[in-house]
C-alpha positions in Angstrom: -50.0 -138.1 35.8 -50.9 -139.2 32.2 -51.5 -135.6 31.2 -48.1 -134.5 32.5 -46.4 -137.4 30.6 -48.2 -136.4 27.4 -47.2 -132.8 27.8 -43.6 -133.8 28.4 -43.6 -136.1 25.3 -45.1 -133.3 23.2 -42.4 -130.9 24.4 -39.7 -133.5 23.5 -41.2 -134.1 20.1 -41.4 -130.3 19.4 -37.7 -130.0 20.4 -36.7 -132.8 18.1 -38.7 -131.3 15.2 -36.9 -128.0 15.7 -33.5 -129.8 15.7 -34.4 -131.7 12.5 -35.5 -128.4 10.8 -32.3 -126.8 11.9 -30.1 -129.5 10.4 -32.2 -129.6 7.2 -31.7 -125.9 6.7 -28.0 -125.8 7.6 -27.0 -129.0 5.7 -29.3 -128.2 2.8 -30.9 -131.6 2.9 -34.5 -132.8 2.9 -35.7 -135.9 4.8 -37.5 -138.4 2.7 -39.3 -141.1 4.6 -38.3 -144.4 2.9 -41.3 -146.1 4.4 -43.5 -144.0 2.2 -41.7 -145.0 -1.0 -43.6 -148.3 -1.3 -40.5 -150.3 -2.2 -38.9 -153.2 -0.2 -35.9 -152.7 2.0 -33.8 -154.7 -0.4 -34.6 -152.3 -3.2 -33.8 -149.3 -0.9 -30.4 -150.9 -0.1 -29.6 -151.2 -3.8 -30.5 -147.5 -4.4 -28.4 -146.4 -1.5 -25.5 -148.5 -2.8 -25.9 -146.7 -6.2 -27.0 -149.8 -8.1 -30.0 -148.2 -9.7 -30.5 -150.8 -12.5 -30.6 -153.7 -10.0 -33.0 -151.7 -7.9 -35.3 -151.2 -10.9 -35.1 -154.8 -11.8 -35.8 -156.0 -8.3 -38.7 -153.6 -7.9 -40.2 -154.9 -11.1 -39.9 -158.5 -9.8 -41.3 -157.7 -6.4 -44.2 -155.5 -7.4 -45.0 -156.4 -11.0 -44.5 -152.8 -12.0 -43.5 -152.0 -15.6 -39.9 -150.9 -16.3 -41.0 -147.3 -16.8 -43.0 -147.2 -13.6 -40.2 -148.8 -11.6 -37.7 -146.3 -13.0 -39.9 -143.4 -12.1 -40.2 -144.8 -8.5 -36.5 -145.4 -8.1 -35.7 -142.0 -9.5 -38.0 -140.4 -7.0 -36.1 -142.2 -4.1 -32.6 -141.0 -5.1 
């Protein structure tokens, strides 16, 4: 029973991966996993709102990063 469940889950994941690849190709977008960015959800919200300066400032406060480092990180998220 577990083997069958695992096989079904693998098939579903493969189908979802194909769907995501299709949308990326046709919409000409690339998925970036925000969890890998190393910044807080508050900083990500500011970036999404377009308030890049506030995002840089908050990231500096949260992480102790320099302005240059914070700017590089925020620019990579955009």
